Biopython code that builds the backbone (N, CA, C, O; Angstrom):
import numpy as np
from Bio.PDB.StructureBuilder import StructureBuilder

atoms = [
    (1, "UNK", "N", (-60.817, -0.747, 27.290)),
    (1, "UNK", "CA", (-59.704, -1.907, 27.944)),
    (1, "UNK", "C", (-58.830, -0.427, 28.311)),
    (1, "UNK", "O", (-58.565, 0.602, 27.688)),
    (2, "UNK", "N", (-58.460, -1.149, 30.173)),
    (2, "UNK", "CA", (-57.841, 0.038, 31.248)),
    (2, "UNK", "C", (-56.639, 0.300, 30.779)),
    (2, "UNK", "O", (-56.345, -0.396, 29.807)),
    (3, "UNK", "N", (-55.640, 1.239, 31.206)),
    (3, "UNK", "CA", (-54.493, 1.557, 30.853)),
    (3, "UNK", "C", (-53.846, 0.990, 31.917)),
    (3, "UNK", "O", (-54.403, 0.723, 32.982)),
    (4, "UNK", "N", (-52.497, 0.764, 31.632)),
    (4, "UNK", "CA", (-51.700, -0.030, 32.870)),
    (4, "UNK", "C", (-51.445, 1.051, 33.542)),
    (4, "UNK", "O", (-51.286, 2.230, 33.226)),
    (5, "UNK", "N", (-51.426, 0.362, 34.700)),
    (5, "UNK", "CA", (-50.415, 1.853, 35.779)),
    (5, "UNK", "C", (-49.153, 1.825, 35.567)),
    (5, "UNK", "O", (-48.524, 2.819, 35.932)),
    (6, "UNK", "N", (-48.426, 0.724, 34.938)),
    (6, "UNK", "CA", (-46.861, 0.720, 34.855)),
    (6, "UNK", "C", (-46.396, 1.444, 34.715)),
    (6, "UNK", "O", (-47.085, 2.149, 33.978)),
    (7, "UNK", "N", (-44.977, 2.198, 35.061)),
    (7, "UNK", "CA", (-44.402, 3.259, 34.295)),
    (7, "UNK", "C", (-43.134, 2.976, 34.119)),
    (7, "UNK", "O", (-42.448, 2.517, 35.032)),
    (8, "UNK", "N", (-42.520, 3.300, 32.520)),
    (8, "UNK", "CA", (-41.608, 2.886, 31.937)),
    (8, "UNK", "C", (-40.721, 3.687, 32.985)),
    (8, "UNK", "O", (-40.906, 4.802, 33.473)),
    (9, "UNK", "N", (-39.673, 2.744, 33.183)),
    (9, "UNK", "CA", (-38.625, 3.023, 34.048)),
    (9, "UNK", "C", (-37.108, 3.029, 32.636)),
    (9, "UNK", "O", (-36.539, 1.968, 32.378)),
    (10, "UNK", "N", (-36.732, 4.267, 31.968)),
    (10, "UNK", "CA", (-35.713, 4.116, 31.577)),
    (10, "UNK", "C", (-34.554, 3.478, 31.856)),
    (10, "UNK", "O", (-34.146, 3.927, 32.928)),
    (11, "UNK", "N", (-33.544, 2.349, 31.273)),
    (11, "UNK", "CA", (-32.620, 1.638, 32.081)),
    (11, "UNK", "C", (-31.512, 2.411, 31.725)),
    (11, "UNK", "O", (-31.467, 3.034, 30.664)),
    (12, "UNK", "N", (-30.675, 2.406, 32.497)),
    (12, "UNK", "CA", (-29.215, 2.899, 32.407)),
    (12, "UNK", "C", (-28.264, 2.377, 31.528)),
    (12, "UNK", "O", (-28.133, 1.169, 31.329)),
    (13, "UNK", "N", (-27.525, 3.341, 30.940)),
    (13, "UNK", "CA", (-26.626, 2.805, 29.684)),
    (13, "UNK", "C", (-25.847, 2.085, 30.305)),
    (13, "UNK", "O", (-25.522, 2.331, 31.466)),
    (14, "UNK", "N", (-25.334, 0.876, 29.502)),
    (14, "UNK", "CA", (-24.376, 0.064, 30.427)),
    (14, "UNK", "C", (-22.952, 0.926, 29.226)),
    (14, "UNK", "O", (-23.043, 1.461, 28.121)),
    (15, "UNK", "N", (-21.972, 0.721, 30.001)),
    (15, "UNK", "CA", (-20.721, 1.229, 29.640)),
    (15, "UNK", "C", (-20.193, 0.048, 28.645)),
    (15, "UNK", "O", (-20.929, -0.921, 28.829)),
    (16, "UNK", "N", (-19.426, -0.179, 27.882)),
    (16, "UNK", "CA", (-18.248, -0.794, 27.285)),
    (16, "UNK", "C", (-17.040, -0.746, 27.875)),
    (16, "UNK", "O", (-16.315, 0.249, 27.867)),
    (17, "UNK", "N", (-16.761, -1.900, 28.450)),
    (17, "UNK", "CA", (-15.034, -2.074, 29.333)),
    (17, "UNK", "C", (-14.047, -1.886, 28.539)),
    (17, "UNK", "O", (-13.767, -2.651, 27.616)),
    (18, "UNK", "N", (-13.552, -1.056, 28.769)),
    (18, "UNK", "CA", (-12.064, -0.505, 28.234)),
    (18, "UNK", "C", (-11.454, -1.676, 26.992)),
    (18, "UNK", "O", (-11.171, -1.440, 25.818)),
    (19, "UNK", "N", (-11.381, -3.034, 27.777)),
    (19, "UNK", "CA", (-10.984, -3.977, 27.455)),
    (19, "UNK", "C", (-11.299, -4.704, 26.240)),
    (19, "UNK", "O", (-10.784, -5.548, 25.507)),
    (20, "UNK", "N", (-12.668, -3.825, 26.365)),
    (20, "UNK", "CA", (-13.482, -4.952, 24.788)),
    (20, "UNK", "C", (-13.030, -4.283, 23.378)),
    (20, "UNK", "O", (-12.908, -4.831, 22.282)),
    (21, "UNK", "N", (-12.776, -2.641, 23.825)),
    (21, "UNK", "CA", (-12.056, -1.572, 22.607)),
    (21, "UNK", "C", (-11.037, -1.816, 22.466)),
    (21, "UNK", "O", (-10.590, -1.536, 21.354)),
    (22, "UNK", "N", (-10.386, -2.258, 23.152)),
    (22, "UNK", "CA", (-9.090, -2.615, 22.848)),
    (22, "UNK", "C", (-8.466, -3.512, 22.121)),
    (22, "UNK", "O", (-7.413, -3.355, 21.503)),
    (23, "UNK", "N", (-9.468, -4.962, 22.237)),
    (23, "UNK", "CA", (-9.791, -5.971, 21.409)),
    (23, "UNK", "C", (-10.079, -5.413, 20.193)),
    (23, "UNK", "O", (-9.281, -5.268, 19.268)),
    (24, "UNK", "N", (-11.311, -5.083, 20.211)),
    (24, "UNK", "CA", (-12.069, -4.668, 18.451)),
    (24, "UNK", "C", (-11.030, -3.695, 17.935)),
    (24, "UNK", "O", (-10.858, -3.760, 16.718)),
    (25, "UNK", "N", (-10.197, -2.680, 18.683)),
    (25, "UNK", "CA", (-9.191, -2.147, 18.040)),
    (25, "UNK", "C", (-8.210, -3.649, 17.347)),
    (25, "UNK", "O", (-8.184, -4.111, 16.206)),
    (26, "UNK", "N", (-7.704, -3.953, 18.248)),
    (26, "UNK", "CA", (-6.612, -5.215, 17.488)),
    (26, "UNK", "C", (-6.816, -5.380, 16.298)),
    (26, "UNK", "O", (-6.227, -5.177, 15.236)),
    (27, "UNK", "N", (-8.359, -6.043, 16.867)),
    (27, "UNK", "CA", (-9.030, -7.040, 15.429)),
    (27, "UNK", "C", (-8.816, -6.259, 13.973)),
    (27, "UNK", "O", (-8.185, -6.608, 12.975)),
    (28, "UNK", "N", (-9.719, -4.867, 14.298)),
    (28, "UNK", "CA", (-9.561, -4.094, 13.416)),
    (28, "UNK", "C", (-8.345, -3.690, 12.370)),
    (28, "UNK", "O", (-8.456, -3.418, 11.175)),
    (29, "UNK", "N", (-6.997, -3.739, 13.291)),
    (29, "UNK", "CA", (-5.498, -3.583, 12.726)),
    (29, "UNK", "C", (-5.283, -4.887, 12.278)),
    (29, "UNK", "O", (-4.504, -4.898, 11.325)),
    (30, "UNK", "N", (-5.696, -6.022, 12.618)),
    (30, "UNK", "CA", (-5.114, -7.288, 12.236)),
    (30, "UNK", "C", (-5.511, -7.678, 10.975)),
    (30, "UNK", "O", (-4.829, -8.450, 10.302)),
    (31, "UNK", "N", (-7.157, -6.939, 10.378)),
    (31, "UNK", "CA", (-8.267, -7.563, 9.284)),
    (31, "UNK", "C", (-7.823, -6.559, 8.448)),
    (31, "UNK", "O", (-7.696, -6.994, 7.303)),
    (32, "UNK", "N", (-7.413, -4.896, 8.599)),
    (32, "UNK", "CA", (-6.492, -3.850, 7.288)),
    (32, "UNK", "C", (-5.392, -5.232, 7.268)),
    (32, "UNK", "O", (-5.409, -6.188, 6.493)),
    (33, "UNK", "N", (-4.388, -4.929, 8.491)),
    (33, "UNK", "CA", (-3.238, -5.914, 7.720)),
    (33, "UNK", "C", (-3.023, -6.688, 6.762)),
    (33, "UNK", "O", (-2.165, -6.562, 5.889)),
    (34, "UNK", "N", (-4.343, -8.106, 6.980)),
    (34, "UNK", "CA", (-4.533, -8.857, 6.034)),
    (34, "UNK", "C", (-5.177, -8.645, 5.414)),
    (34, "UNK", "O", (-5.575, -9.782, 5.161)),
    (35, "UNK", "N", (-5.765, -7.991, 4.800)),
    (35, "UNK", "CA", (-6.034, -6.803, 3.396)),
    (35, "UNK", "C", (-4.954, -6.376, 2.585)),
    (35, "UNK", "O", (-4.811, -6.584, 1.380)),
    (36, "UNK", "N", (-4.137, -5.699, 3.429)),
    (36, "UNK", "CA", (-3.183, -4.900, 2.601)),
    (36, "UNK", "C", (-1.829, -6.543, 2.526)),
    (36, "UNK", "O", (-1.653, -6.937, 1.374)),
    (37, "UNK", "N", (-1.518, -6.850, 2.956)),
    (37, "UNK", "CA", (-1.057, -8.187, 2.357)),
    (37, "UNK", "C", (-1.424, -9.234, 1.247)),
    (37, "UNK", "O", (-0.777, -9.936, 0.470)),
    (38, "UNK", "N", (-2.588, -9.051, 1.487)),
    (38, "UNK", "CA", (-2.974, -10.506, 0.157)),
    (38, "UNK", "C", (-3.257, -9.305, -0.809)),
    (38, "UNK", "O", (-3.444, -9.566, -1.997)),
    (39, "UNK", "N", (-3.283, -8.528, -0.552)),
    (39, "UNK", "CA", (-3.331, -7.266, -2.300)),
    (39, "UNK", "C", (-2.155, -7.448, -2.761)),
    (39, "UNK", "O", (-2.026, -7.939, -3.882)),
    (40, "UNK", "N", (-1.058, -7.094, -1.999)),
    (40, "UNK", "CA", (0.452, -6.792, -2.277)),
    (40, "UNK", "C", (1.054, -7.860, -2.969)),
    (40, "UNK", "O", (1.909, -7.870, -3.854)),
    (41, "UNK", "N", (0.215, -9.082, -2.185)),
    (41, "UNK", "CA", (0.421, -10.943, -2.646)),
    (41, "UNK", "C", (0.584, -10.438, -4.183)),
    (41, "UNK", "O", (1.447, -9.905, -4.879)),
    (42, "UNK", "N", (-0.735, -10.910, -4.304)),
    (42, "UNK", "CA", (-1.603, -10.773, -5.437)),
    (42, "UNK", "C", (-1.151, -10.425, -6.401)),
    (42, "UNK", "O", (-0.863, -11.211, -7.304)),
    (43, "UNK", "N", (-0.911, -8.737, -6.487)),
    (43, "UNK", "CA", (0.286, -8.357, -7.362)),
    (43, "UNK", "C", (1.728, -8.697, -7.689)),
    (43, "UNK", "O", (2.363, -8.387, -8.696)),
    (44, "UNK", "N", (1.955, -9.109, -7.065)),
    (44, "UNK", "CA", (3.649, -9.379, -7.301)),
    (44, "UNK", "C", (4.088, -11.156, -7.683)),
    (44, "UNK", "O", (5.188, -11.553, -8.067)),
    (45, "UNK", "N", (2.688, -12.092, -7.400)),
    (45, "UNK", "CA", (2.801, -13.154, -7.805)),
    (45, "UNK", "C", (2.724, -13.987, -9.585)),
    (45, "UNK", "O", (3.209, -15.002, -10.084)),
    (46, "UNK", "N", (1.892, -12.941, -10.027)),
    (46, "UNK", "CA", (1.259, -13.472, -11.401)),
    (46, "UNK", "C", (2.330, -12.717, -12.262)),
    (46, "UNK", "O", (2.701, -11.608, -11.878)),
    (47, "UNK", "N", (2.708, -13.117, -13.101)),
    (47, "UNK", "CA", (4.047, -12.785, -14.546)),
    (47, "UNK", "C", (2.696, -12.408, -15.340)),
    (47, "UNK", "O", (1.624, -12.987, -15.513)),
    (48, "UNK", "N", (3.207, -11.249, -15.718)),
    (48, "UNK", "CA", (2.055, -10.998, -16.648)),
    (48, "UNK", "C", (2.781, -11.010, -18.052)),
    (48, "UNK", "O", (2.271, -10.394, -18.988)),
    (49, "UNK", "N", (4.195, -11.838, -18.240)),
    (49, "UNK", "CA", (4.484, -12.031, -19.490)),
    (49, "UNK", "C", (5.183, -13.300, -19.408)),
    (49, "UNK", "O", (5.762, -13.482, -18.337)),
    (50, "UNK", "N", (5.283, -14.343, -20.388)),
    (50, "UNK", "CA", (6.164, -15.866, -19.623)),
    (50, "UNK", "C", (6.431, -15.926, -21.134)),
    (50, "UNK", "O", (5.913, -15.714, -22.230)),
    (51, "UNK", "N", (7.964, -16.496, -20.307)),
    (51, "UNK", "CA", (8.493, -16.948, -21.627)),
    (51, "UNK", "C", (10.064, -16.272, -21.236)),
    (51, "UNK", "O", (11.155, -16.734, -21.569)),
    (52, "UNK", "N", (9.819, -15.154, -20.505)),
    (52, "UNK", "CA", (11.430, -14.062, -20.677)),
    (52, "UNK", "C", (10.770, -12.723, -19.536)),
    (52, "UNK", "O", (9.678, -12.218, -19.274)),
    (53, "UNK", "N", (12.164, -12.584, -19.124)),
    (53, "UNK", "CA", (12.219, -11.912, -18.042)),
    (53, "UNK", "C", (11.766, -10.352, -18.813)),
    (53, "UNK", "O", (12.145, -9.879, -19.885)),
    (54, "UNK", "N", (10.932, -9.881, -17.918)),
    (54, "UNK", "CA", (10.558, -8.312, -18.704)),
    (54, "UNK", "C", (10.841, -7.430, -17.263)),
    (54, "UNK", "O", (10.306, -7.561, -16.162)),
    (55, "UNK", "N", (11.804, -6.565, -17.679)),
    (55, "UNK", "CA", (11.605, -5.368, -16.536)),
    (55, "UNK", "C", (10.664, -4.166, -16.702)),
    (55, "UNK", "O", (10.568, -3.582, -17.782)),
    (56, "UNK", "N", (9.995, -3.820, -15.647)),
    (56, "UNK", "CA", (8.988, -3.160, -15.789)),
    (56, "UNK", "C", (9.537, -1.639, -14.466)),
    (56, "UNK", "O", (10.088, -1.638, -13.365)),
    (57, "UNK", "N", (9.140, -0.851, -15.143)),
    (57, "UNK", "CA", (9.859, 0.606, -13.943)),
    (57, "UNK", "C", (8.437, 1.112, -13.733)),
    (57, "UNK", "O", (7.425, 0.779, -14.348)),
    (58, "UNK", "N", (8.572, 2.004, -12.716)),
    (58, "UNK", "CA", (7.054, 2.535, -11.922)),
    (58, "UNK", "C", (7.382, 3.969, -12.788)),
    (58, "UNK", "O", (6.448, 4.737, -13.019)),
    (59, "UNK", "N", (8.493, 4.222, -13.161)),
    (59, "UNK", "CA", (8.553, 5.781, -13.521)),
    (59, "UNK", "C", (9.348, 5.797, -15.119)),
    (59, "UNK", "O", (10.520, 5.462, -15.293)),
    (60, "UNK", "N", (8.674, 6.134, -15.890)),
    (60, "UNK", "CA", (9.873, 6.647, -17.018)),
    (60, "UNK", "C", (10.708, 7.866, -17.120)),
    (60, "UNK", "O", (11.894, 7.762, -17.433)),
    (61, "UNK", "N", (10.150, 9.044, -16.871)),
    (61, "UNK", "CA", (10.419, 10.115, -16.547)),
    (61, "UNK", "C", (10.429, 11.035, -15.506)),
    (61, "UNK", "O", (9.498, 10.860, -14.721)),
    (62, "UNK", "N", (11.074, 11.836, -15.274)),
    (62, "UNK", "CA", (11.231, 12.941, -13.830)),
    (62, "UNK", "C", (11.676, 13.904, -14.203)),
    (62, "UNK", "O", (12.798, 14.201, -14.614)),
    (63, "UNK", "N", (10.569, 14.564, -14.034)),
    (63, "UNK", "CA", (10.731, 15.797, -13.963)),
    (63, "UNK", "C", (10.685, 16.866, -12.714)),
    (63, "UNK", "O", (9.661, 17.233, -12.137)),
    (64, "UNK", "N", (12.530, 17.436, -12.326)),
    (64, "UNK", "CA", (12.754, 17.669, -11.001)),
    (64, "UNK", "C", (12.632, 19.288, -10.928)),
    (64, "UNK", "O", (12.588, 19.948, -9.890)),
    (65, "UNK", "N", (12.577, 19.883, -12.535)),
    (65, "UNK", "CA", (12.018, 21.436, -12.123)),
    (65, "UNK", "C", (13.633, 22.142, -12.274)),
    (65, "UNK", "O", (14.548, 21.588, -12.883)),
    (66, "UNK", "N", (13.705, 23.016, -11.819)),
    (66, "UNK", "CA", (14.989, 24.062, -11.831)),
    (66, "UNK", "C", (15.545, 23.576, -10.769)),
    (66, "UNK", "O", (14.818, 23.470, -9.780)),
    (67, "UNK", "N", (17.119, 23.102, -10.652)),
    (67, "UNK", "CA", (17.990, 23.211, -9.429)),
    (67, "UNK", "C", (19.050, 23.424, -9.509)),
    (67, "UNK", "O", (19.929, 23.033, -10.277)),
    (68, "UNK", "N", (19.007, 24.633, -8.008)),
    (68, "UNK", "CA", (20.250, 25.315, -8.100)),
    (68, "UNK", "C", (21.635, 24.830, -8.003)),
    (68, "UNK", "O", (21.778, 24.113, -7.013)),
    (69, "UNK", "N", (22.824, 25.001, -8.783)),
    (69, "UNK", "CA", (23.815, 24.618, -9.159)),
    (69, "UNK", "C", (24.405, 24.099, -7.394)),
    (69, "UNK", "O", (24.303, 24.946, -6.506)),
    (70, "UNK", "N", (24.909, 22.893, -7.095)),
    (70, "UNK", "CA", (25.152, 22.218, -5.929)),
    (70, "UNK", "C", (23.955, 21.891, -5.242)),
    (70, "UNK", "O", (24.190, 21.214, -4.241)),
    (71, "UNK", "N", (22.934, 22.097, -5.399)),
    (71, "UNK", "CA", (21.733, 21.556, -4.587)),
    (71, "UNK", "C", (21.879, 19.672, -4.767)),
    (71, "UNK", "O", (21.635, 19.363, -5.933)),
    (72, "UNK", "N", (22.113, 18.808, -4.141)),
    (72, "UNK", "CA", (21.217, 17.412, -4.322)),
    (72, "UNK", "C", (20.607, 17.113, -4.398)),
    (72, "UNK", "O", (19.840, 17.388, -3.475)),
    (73, "UNK", "N", (20.081, 16.267, -5.381)),
    (73, "UNK", "CA", (18.563, 15.851, -5.555)),
    (73, "UNK", "C", (18.856, 14.002, -5.898)),
    (73, "UNK", "O", (19.714, 13.409, -6.551)),
    (74, "UNK", "N", (17.481, 13.480, -4.959)),
    (74, "UNK", "CA", (17.859, 12.247, -5.614)),
    (74, "UNK", "C", (16.066, 11.939, -5.980)),
    (74, "UNK", "O", (15.005, 12.436, -5.602)),
    (75, "UNK", "N", (16.463, 10.876, -6.890)),
    (75, "UNK", "CA", (14.755, 10.257, -7.119)),
    (75, "UNK", "C", (14.929, 8.646, -6.492)),
    (75, "UNK", "O", (15.957, 8.248, -5.946)),
    (76, "UNK", "N", (13.933, 7.987, -6.659)),
    (76, "UNK", "CA", (14.051, 6.149, -6.106)),
    (76, "UNK", "C", (13.105, 5.633, -7.646)),
    (76, "UNK", "O", (12.583, 6.569, -8.252)),
    (77, "UNK", "N", (12.982, 4.770, -8.003)),
    (77, "UNK", "CA", (12.913, 3.847, -9.263)),
    (77, "UNK", "C", (12.583, 2.886, -8.298)),
    (77, "UNK", "O", (13.153, 2.823, -7.208)),
    (78, "UNK", "N", (11.383, 1.886, -8.777)),
    (78, "UNK", "CA", (11.190, 0.811, -8.000)),
    (78, "UNK", "C", (11.104, -0.179, -9.929)),
    (78, "UNK", "O", (10.612, 0.228, -10.982)),
    (79, "UNK", "N", (11.625, -1.145, -9.696)),
    (79, "UNK", "CA", (11.992, -2.046, -10.608)),
    (79, "UNK", "C", (11.722, -3.601, -10.970)),
    (79, "UNK", "O", (12.545, -4.509, -10.849)),
    (80, "UNK", "N", (10.567, -3.698, -11.378)),
    (80, "UNK", "CA", (9.973, -5.414, -11.226)),
    (80, "UNK", "C", (10.105, -6.108, -12.342)),
    (80, "UNK", "O", (10.241, -5.410, -13.347)),
    (81, "UNK", "N", (10.110, -7.265, -12.500)),
    (81, "UNK", "CA", (10.283, -8.335, -13.078)),
    (81, "UNK", "C", (8.746, -8.996, -13.273)),
    (81, "UNK", "O", (8.216, -9.926, -12.664)),
    (82, "UNK", "N", (8.291, -8.231, -14.256)),
    (82, "UNK", "CA", (6.990, -9.013, -14.629)),
    (82, "UNK", "C", (7.077, -10.185, -15.312)),
    (82, "UNK", "O", (5.996, -10.745, -15.488)),
    (83, "UNK", "N", (8.137, -10.774, -15.791)),
    (83, "UNK", "CA", (7.848, -12.551, -16.760)),
    (83, "UNK", "C", (8.310, -13.199, -15.544)),
    (83, "UNK", "O", (8.645, -12.800, -14.429)),
    (84, "UNK", "N", (8.192, -14.664, -16.292)),
    (84, "UNK", "CA", (8.402, -15.620, -15.621)),
    (84, "UNK", "C", (9.735, -16.311, -15.347)),
    (84, "UNK", "O", (9.714, -17.246, -14.546)),
    (85, "UNK", "N", (10.876, -15.970, -15.907)),
    (85, "UNK", "CA", (11.958, -15.746, -15.954)),
    (85, "UNK", "C", (12.960, -15.102, -15.366)),
    (85, "UNK", "O", (12.750, -13.890, -15.311)),
    (86, "UNK", "N", (14.485, -15.621, -14.668)),
    (86, "UNK", "CA", (14.642, -14.233, -14.420)),
    (86, "UNK", "C", (15.769, -13.544, -14.844)),
    (86, "UNK", "O", (16.670, -14.073, -15.494)),
    (87, "UNK", "N", (15.745, -12.095, -14.416)),
    (87, "UNK", "CA", (15.837, -11.402, -14.812)),
    (87, "UNK", "C", (17.550, -11.060, -14.609)),
    (87, "UNK", "O", (17.942, -10.486, -13.592)),
    (88, "UNK", "N", (18.193, -11.351, -15.354)),
    (88, "UNK", "CA", (19.748, -10.700, -15.470)),
    (88, "UNK", "C", (20.254, -9.692, -16.029)),
    (88, "UNK", "O", (20.327, -9.704, -17.258)),
    (89, "UNK", "N", (20.850, -8.288, -15.118)),
    (89, "UNK", "CA", (21.747, -7.529, -15.965)),
    (89, "UNK", "C", (23.027, -8.021, -16.450)),
    (89, "UNK", "O", (23.734, -8.886, -15.932)),
    (90, "UNK", "N", (23.208, -7.428, -17.393)),
    (90, "UNK", "CA", (24.386, -7.699, -17.747)),
    (90, "UNK", "C", (25.713, -6.543, -17.591)),
    (90, "UNK", "O", (26.908, -6.819, -17.476)),
    (91, "UNK", "N", (25.115, -5.271, -17.625)),
    (91, "UNK", "CA", (26.007, -4.113, -17.752)),
    (91, "UNK", "C", (25.265, -3.406, -16.762)),
    (91, "UNK", "O", (24.057, -3.543, -16.566)),
    (92, "UNK", "N", (26.263, -2.417, -15.962)),
    (92, "UNK", "CA", (26.038, -1.610, -14.957)),
    (92, "UNK", "C", (24.887, -0.596, -15.144)),
    (92, "UNK", "O", (25.126, 0.235, -16.020)),
    (93, "UNK", "N", (23.849, -0.488, -14.605)),
    (93, "UNK", "CA", (22.532, 0.775, -15.064)),
    (93, "UNK", "C", (23.138, 2.141, -15.222)),
    (93, "UNK", "O", (24.068, 2.710, -14.651)),
    (94, "UNK", "N", (22.300, 2.488, -16.195)),
    (94, "UNK", "CA", (23.122, 4.044, -16.308)),
    (94, "UNK", "C", (21.875, 5.137, -16.092)),
    (94, "UNK", "O", (20.772, 4.980, -15.569)),
    (95, "UNK", "N", (22.345, 6.020, -16.555)),
    (95, "UNK", "CA", (21.522, 7.038, -16.241)),
    (95, "UNK", "C", (21.472, 8.234, -17.626)),
    (95, "UNK", "O", (22.307, 9.124, -17.787)),
    (96, "UNK", "N", (20.580, 8.037, -18.296)),
    (96, "UNK", "CA", (20.492, 9.116, -19.550)),
    (96, "UNK", "C", (19.880, 10.422, -19.560)),
    (96, "UNK", "O", (18.649, 10.433, -19.521)),
    (97, "UNK", "N", (20.463, 11.479, -19.602)),
    (97, "UNK", "CA", (19.819, 12.800, -19.162)),
    (97, "UNK", "C", (19.644, 13.373, -20.912)),
    (97, "UNK", "O", (20.478, 13.312, -21.815)),
    (98, "UNK", "N", (18.465, 13.834, -20.931)),
    (98, "UNK", "CA", (18.160, 14.592, -22.287)),
    (98, "UNK", "C", (18.231, 15.690, -22.506)),
    (98, "UNK", "O", (18.292, 16.567, -21.645)),
    (99, "UNK", "N", (18.236, 15.864, -23.743)),
    (99, "UNK", "CA", (18.930, 17.285, -23.938)),
    (99, "UNK", "C", (17.856, 18.364, -24.041)),
    (99, "UNK", "O", (16.740, 18.466, -24.550)),
    (100, "UNK", "N", (18.894, 19.308, -23.156)),
    (100, "UNK", "CA", (18.099, 20.616, -22.878)),
    (100, "UNK", "C", (18.265, 20.618, -21.236)),
    (100, "UNK", "O", (18.156, 21.647, -20.570)),
    (101, "UNK", "N", (18.503, 19.502, -20.760)),
    (101, "UNK", "CA", (19.050, 19.167, -18.712)),
    (101, "UNK", "C", (19.794, 19.958, -18.849)),
    (101, "UNK", "O", (20.529, 20.284, -17.916)),
]
sb = StructureBuilder()
sb.init_structure("model")
sb.init_model(0)
sb.init_chain("A")
sb.init_seg("    ")
for serial, (resi, resn, name, xyz) in enumerate(atoms, 1):
    if name == "N":
        sb.init_residue(resn, " ", resi, " ")
    sb.init_atom(name, np.array(xyz, "f"), 0.0, 1.0, " ", f" {name:<3s}", serial, name[0])
structure = sb.get_structure()
């Protein structure tokens, strides 16, 4: 069988247009935002307890370590009603400081 006399010429790499990269980036951002939104919606819609309100706190204890006198510190808590009934606070919330603090 005779060898082919044709030479293989490599093709030039085609550059991807910049606008196509922009569309791909925007699409990726939209997909990530949709995934985050759906995971947050799924976690907050289904009540964990039925027939009554239930208060869930994201942290039960906070250790701020040694705080010098006069220095201001702050802590935030996320409160969630995991029941299927409305949660009503009848008294103002208060902070309890443990002994030895």
